[in-house]
C-alpha positions in Angstrom: 132.8 109.9 92.3 133.3 113.6 92.5 135.9 114.8 95.0 135.5 117.7 97.4 138.1 119.6 95.4 136.2 119.0 92.2 133.1 120.4 93.8 134.9 123.6 94.8 136.4 124.0 91.3 133.1 123.0 89.5 130.1 123.8 91.7 126.8 122.0 91.1 125.0 123.3 88.1 121.7 125.0 88.7 120.6 124.5 85.1 122.2 123.5 81.8 121.0 126.8 80.4 123.0 128.9 82.9 126.5 130.0 82.0 126.1 128.8 78.5 125.5 125.2 79.4 129.1 124.1 78.4 130.6 121.2 80.3 132.6 122.5 83.2 135.1 119.7 83.7 138.2 119.1 81.5 138.1 116.0 79.3 140.9 113.5 79.0 139.5 111.5 76.1 139.0 112.6 72.5 135.6 113.7 71.3 134.0 110.8 69.4 133.5 111.3 65.7 129.9 112.0 64.6 128.6 112.8 68.0 127.2 116.2 69.0 124.7 117.6 71.6 121.8 117.5 69.2 122.3 113.9 68.3 122.6 113.0 72.0 119.4 115.0 72.8 117.4 113.3 70.1 118.6 109.9 71.3 117.6 110.8 74.9 114.1 111.7 73.8 113.7 108.4 71.9 114.9 106.5 75.0 112.6 108.4 77.3 109.6 107.7 75.1 110.4 104.1 74.7 111.6 103.1 78.2 110.5 105.9 80.6 112.3 108.2 83.0 113.1 105.5 85.6 115.2 103.5 83.2 117.1 106.4 81.6 120.8 106.4 82.3 124.0 107.6 80.8 125.2 104.0 80.3 121.9 103.1 78.5 122.1 106.2 76.3 125.8 105.5 75.4 124.8 102.0 74.3 122.0 103.4 72.1 124.6 105.7 70.5 127.2 103.0 70.3 129.8 105.0 72.2 131.3 104.8 75.7 129.5 106.5 78.6 132.5 108.8 79.1 132.2 110.1 75.6 128.9 111.8 76.6 130.7 114.0 79.1 132.3 115.9 76.3 128.9 117.5 75.8 127.2 117.4 79.2 128.2 117.3 82.9 125.4 115.2 84.2 122.4 113.2 83.4 120.3 116.1 84.6 121.8 118.2 81.8 120.6 115.7 79.3 117.1 115.6 80.8 116.9 119.4 80.7 118.0 119.4 77.0 115.5 116.6 76.2 112.7 118.5 78.0 113.2 121.7 76.1 113.7 120.0 72.8 110.1 118.5 72.8 108.6 122.0 73.3 109.7 122.6 69.7 107.0 120.2 68.7 104.3 122.7 69.7 102.8 124.4 66.6 103.4 128.1 66.3 100.4 129.8 68.0 98.2 132.2 66.1 99.0 135.9 66.9 95.6 137.2 65.9 91.9 136.2 66.1 89.7 135.6 69.1 91.7 135.0 72.3 89.3 132.3 73.4 90.0 130.1 70.4 93.7 130.9 70.6 93.6 129.8 74.2 91.8 126.6 73.4 94.2 125.7 70.6 97.4 126.2 72.6 95.9 124.4 75.6 95.1 121.4 73.5 98.5 121.4 71.9 100.1 121.4 75.4 97.9 118.6 76.6 98.8 116.5 73.5 102.5 117.1 74.2 102.1 115.9 77.8 100.3 112.8 76.7 102.8 112.1 73.9 105.8 112.3 76.2 104.6 111.3 79.6 108.1 111.9 81.1 107.6 115.6 80.6 105.4 116.2 83.6 107.8 115.2 86.4 110.7 117.0 84.7 108.7 120.2 84.1 108.1 120.3 87.9 111.8 119.7 88.6 113.8 122.0 86.3 113.7 125.7 85.7 112.3 125.4 82.1 114.3 128.3 80.8 115.5 126.7 77.6 114.7 128.6 74.3 111.7 126.5 73.3 110.1 126.6 76.7 110.6 130.3 76.9 109.0 130.8 73.5 106.0 128.7 74.6 105.7 130.7 77.8 105.7 134.0 75.9 103.0 132.7 73.5 100.8 131.9 76.4 101.4 135.3 77.9 100.4 137.1 74.7 97.1 135.2 74.7 96.4 136.0 78.3 97.2 139.7 77.6 94.6 139.7 74.8 91.9 138.7 77.3 91.7 142.2 78.6 92.2 141.2 82.2 93.8 143.8 84.5 97.6 143.3 84.4 97.7 142.1 88.1 95.2 139.3 87.3 97.0 137.9 84.3 99.5 135.6 86.0 96.7 134.1 88.1 94.6 133.4 84.9 97.6 131.9 83.2 98.2 129.6 86.2 94.6 128.5 86.4 94.5 127.4 82.7 97.8 125.8 82.3 98.1 124.2 85.6 94.8 122.6 84.8 96.1 121.5 81.4 99.3 120.2 83.0 97.3 118.1 85.5 94.8 116.8 82.9 97.5 115.9 80.4 99.6 114.2 83.1 96.8 112.0 84.3 95.6 111.2 80.8 99.1 110.2 79.7 99.8 107.9 82.6 96.4 106.3 82.3 97.0 105.5 78.6 100.5 104.2 79.5 99.0 102.0 82.2 96.5 100.5 79.8 99.2 99.8 77.2 101.3 98.1 79.8 98.4 95.7 80.7 97.5 95.0 77.1 94.0 96.4 77.6 92.3 99.2 75.7 91.3 102.2 77.7 87.7 101.2 77.5 88.4 97.6 78.6 90.4 98.9 81.5 87.7 101.3 82.5 85.0 98.6 82.3 87.0 96.3 84.5 87.6 99.0 87.1 84.0 100.0 87.2 82.9 96.4 87.5 85.2 95.9 90.5 83.8 98.9 92.2 80.2 97.9 91.6 80.9 94.5 93.1 81.4 96.1 96.5 78.1 96.8 98.2 79.4 99.5 100.5 80.3 101.6 97.4 76.9 101.1 95.6 75.6 104.6 96.5 78.8 106.2 95.1 78.7 104.1 91.9 75.0 105.0 91.3 75.8 108.7 91.7 78.7 108.4 89.3 76.6 106.5 86.8 74.1 109.5 86.7 76.9 111.9 86.1 78.5 109.8 83.3 75.1 109.3 81.6 74.5 113.1 81.7 77.9 113.8 80.3 77.5 111.4 77.4 80.2 109.8 75.3 80.5 106.1 74.4 84.3 105.7 74.9 86.8 106.9 77.5 88.3 109.2 74.9 85.0 110.8 74.0 84.2 111.3 77.7 87.6 112.8 78.3 87.3 115.1 75.3 83.9 116.4 76.7 85.4 117.0 80.1 88.4 118.8 78.8 86.2 121.1 76.6 83.8 121.9 79.4 86.6 122.6 81.9 88.2 125.0 79.4 84.8 126.7 78.9 84.5 127.1 82.7 88.0 128.7 82.9 87.3 131.0 80.0 84.0 132.1 81.5 85.8 132.8 84.7 88.3 135.0 82.9 85.5 136.8 81.1 83.6 137.4 84.4 86.7 138.8 86.1 87.5 141.0 83.1 84.0 142.5 83.2 84.1 143.0 86.9 87.4 144.8 86.5 85.9 147.0 83.8 83.0 147.9 86.0 85.3 148.8 88.9 87.4 151.0 86.6 84.2 152.8 85.4 82.8 153.4 88.9 86.0 153.7 90.9 84.8 150.9 93.1 87.3 148.9 95.1 87.3 145.2 94.2 89.5 143.7 96.8 86.9 141.0 97.3 87.6 139.5 93.9 90.1 137.1 95.2 93.9 136.9 95.8 96.3 137.7 93.1 99.3 135.5 92.1 102.7 136.6 93.3 
């Protein structure tokens, strides 16, 4: 337990990346041989992938590394430090984005890569909404996204809103997809089996028949024989809709610049 005097000497850390991220408390034990922050971070990612965020602990990580839990405090102050390090480390898995070519294809590529990352590591989504995401890999990813949005030709004051529209959509889509796949794995069912059982359960309820019939029409029009195929079509169409919106706003901005018209009715800007 941390005493009041310790809190005064070592105030709570806002982020592991602030003030260099070095552990703030003095250590009374020797640093274990063969252990370093990179190795600890890699082991954290493996555990999070295998067991999930809820089961992650310093004690469990120490057992994985065959060291004492206290040994880990040579390298981090808290479990949150480790989670921040793990979160930033997986952003390094994103492929380097293209720096030239059509911005639409570049946007589709980086959006798909981000979605795949969220599905591959389902523990990312709650952490990305908790921490500051100011580690080096996360910052490089953010910069890559910004350069693509800048290439759209949108007015500068509209670019952050466009960025939010695309990548908050991808964040939500990838989060739901990842957790659905994990749920299917936990039940021992394929995604298609799980989906069929769910739809059969809904269809068996007479008061939901009208809703089911409407959904059947939508799904038939969309096409796709499997859950993954249907999901891919939805993701592609959603990106097309967002890109079309960016194009429309860009053209509207260009018209306003040419005529001197005031376009305050085009919607709120992001702060």
